[in-house]
Every structure is written in C-alpha cells, then in structure tokens.
RODO-2510 file (C-alpha; in nm, 4 decimals, decimal comma):
residues 116
     n   res          X          Y          Z
     1     m    -0,0017     0,0089    -0,0268
     2     n     0,1188     0,3318    -0,1336
     3     s     0,1276     0,6239     0,1081
     4     r     0,1359     0,8745    -0,1516
     5     i    -0,1688     1,0399    -0,2950
     6     s    -0,2156     1,0351    -0,6851
     7     i    -0,2869     1,2936    -0,9077
     8     e    -0,6198     1,1637    -0,9412
     9     d    -0,7009     1,1781    -0,5552
    10     t    -0,6157     1,5276    -0,5584
    11     k    -0,8388     1,6068    -0,8524
    12     l    -1,1268     1,4383    -0,6256
    13     l    -1,0333     1,6489    -0,3486
    14     k    -1,0245     1,9734    -0,4920
    15     n    -1,3664     2,1582    -0,4866
    16     k    -1,5476     2,1380    -0,8294
    17     r    -1,6160     2,4306    -1,0007
    18     r    -1,9748     2,5332    -1,0180
    19     s    -2,1290     2,6075    -1,3387
    20     k    -2,4233     2,8101    -1,4309
    21     n    -2,6479     2,5360    -1,5003
    22     d    -2,6491     2,4283    -1,0989
    23     t    -2,9608     2,4821    -0,9356
    24     k    -2,8662     2,3601    -0,5955
    25     d    -2,6815     2,5719    -0,3501
    26     r    -2,7988     2,8906    -0,4868
    27     d    -2,7817     3,0823    -0,1790
    28     f    -2,8428     3,4498    -0,3183
    29     k    -3,1717     3,5284    -0,3918
    30     c    -3,3444     3,8255    -0,5397
    31     g    -3,6696     3,9472    -0,4864
    32     c    -3,7737     3,9248    -0,8075
    33     g    -3,7279     3,5275    -0,8068
    34     k    -3,3830     3,4879    -0,9573
    35     k    -3,1233     3,2951    -0,7954
    36     y    -2,7615     3,3250    -0,7736
    37     l    -2,4668     3,1655    -0,6717
    38     s    -2,2352     3,4502    -0,5603
    39     y    -2,3078     3,7516    -0,4163
    40     p    -2,1619     3,9706    -0,6786
    41     a    -2,3587     3,8124    -0,9249
    42     l    -2,6615     3,9146    -0,7332
    43     y    -2,5545     4,2773    -0,6728
    44     t    -2,4626     4,3236    -1,0426
    45     h    -2,8166     4,1845    -1,1261
    46     v    -2,9594     4,4447    -0,8269
    47     k    -2,7539     4,7074    -0,9704
    48     t    -2,8538     4,6849    -1,3353
    49     k    -3,2171     4,5245    -1,3469
    50     h    -3,3543     4,7168    -1,0038
    51     g    -3,1181     5,0634    -0,9893
    52     g    -2,9179     4,9368    -0,7215
    53     v    -3,2520     4,9154    -0,4859
    54     d    -3,2897     4,5668    -0,3504
    55     p    -3,6436     4,4691    -0,4160
    56     p    -3,8435     4,3317    -0,0871
    57     g    -3,7607     3,9574    -0,0600
    58     t    -3,3771     3,9820    -0,1568
    59     k    -3,1978     3,7342     0,0514
    60     s    -2,8072     3,7598     0,0858
    61     t    -2,5741     3,6487     0,3136
    62     q    -2,3392     3,9094     0,2346
    63     q    -2,3017     4,1740     0,5195
    64     k    -2,3563     4,5228     0,3670
    65     s    -2,1227     4,7725     0,5799
    66     s    -2,1758     5,1364     0,6376
    67     r    -1,8169     5,1896     0,5185
    68     g    -1,7336     5,1570     0,1643
    69     r    -1,4211     5,0512    -0,0065
    70     g    -1,1461     5,2935    -0,1371
    71     r    -1,0273     5,6319    -0,0144
    72     p    -1,2602     5,8237     0,2328
    73     r    -1,4200     6,1234     0,1507
    74     k    -1,2750     6,4595     0,1969
    75     i    -1,4794     6,6571     0,4967
    76     d    -1,5725     6,9799     0,3830
    77     v    -1,6173     7,3097     0,5499
    78     f    -1,9815     7,3927     0,6066
    79     e    -2,0316     7,7314     0,4450
    80     d    -2,1790     7,8434     0,7577
    81     t    -1,8454     7,7750     0,9593
    82     k    -1,6427     7,9713     0,7304
    83     n    -1,8746     8,2727     0,7311
    84     q    -1,8684     8,2412     1,1464
    85     q    -1,4670     8,2202     1,1022
    86     d    -1,4436     8,5196     0,8979
    87     k    -1,6630     8,7098     1,0941
    88     e    -1,4660     8,6443     1,4006
    89     y    -1,1439     8,7200     1,1746
    90     e    -1,3016     9,0398     1,0955
    91     k    -1,3927     9,1513     1,5091
    92     v    -1,0358     9,0821     1,5829
    93     q    -0,9030     9,3020     1,2874
    94     r    -1,1515     9,5956     1,3932
    95     r    -1,0430     9,5266     1,7304
    96     i    -0,6762     9,5882     1,6566
    97     r    -0,7804     9,8963     1,4500
    98     e    -0,9610    10,0569     1,7218
    99     n    -0,6405    10,0219     1,9388
   100     e    -0,3751    10,1403     1,6936
   101     k    -0,6342    10,4745     1,6631
   102     q    -0,6531    10,4960     2,0251
   103     d    -0,2732    10,4845     2,0602
   104     r    -0,2289    10,7435     1,8062
   105     i    -0,4600    10,9772     1,9617
   106     f    -0,2958    10,9520     2,2722
   107     f     0,0714    11,0096     2,1600
   108     s    -0,0639    11,3030     1,9355
   109     s    -0,1972    11,4543     2,2619
   110     f     0,1646    11,4643     2,3786
   111     n     0,3017    11,5526     1,9963
   112     a     0,5019    11,2343     2,0658
   113     y     0,5596    11,0493     1,7303
   114     g     0,7469    10,8338     1,5953
   115     g     0,8928    10,4981     1,7010
   116     p     1,2445    10,3465     1,8452
***
C-alpha cells in the first residue's frame, strides 16, 4: 500500500467548479425570484435590473457595511462655519484697528510721534 496521494486523488479532493446550470446551492436570491451562486452576481443583477435598490424579499448572506471601499471622502468645511470664522477674524481686526487709533490719539496729544 502506497502512502502517496495520486494525481487522480488530488483532483477529487479539490472543490468542483460550479457551473451556471447548477440549481443547487444558490444561496443568493433576488426579490424578483432569480437565484444566484454568488453575492457579486446578485449585486450586479440588482444594480443593473433594479437600479441598485434591493427589491423586497431579497436574501443575501453578504453583510453590507456602512463604510465603503477605497479612499475616504474629504470632509468639507460647511459654508456656515466658514462665514462664522470670517466674522470672528473681522472682529479681531476691527479691535486691533481701534486700539491703534486710540494709541495714535494718545500720543498725538503729547506731540509724540515716531518709534524707537
């Protein structure tokens, strides 16, 4: 008795490739009644035939996560926040100008001009 596994045995151990004519083990069912062997096949069907919306009765074992694949979206600064920041900046600049004006008035009362 040989302990080696023959080529024929390894072929039998491998999973058999499913064909589109197999009617068993179709776990992915669309609400319209069609059954599919894989989630990507069901997803493509729903996307093309139903506009990307799962019809009632669609059964898939694939979990849909809220996070998609790929690069995350850039968070935009809302226009309201930007306007608020601009107003705050203007207030600070106005206060600086008023202080400079008061300084000029104070020093002009003593006829003191210039700098160091």
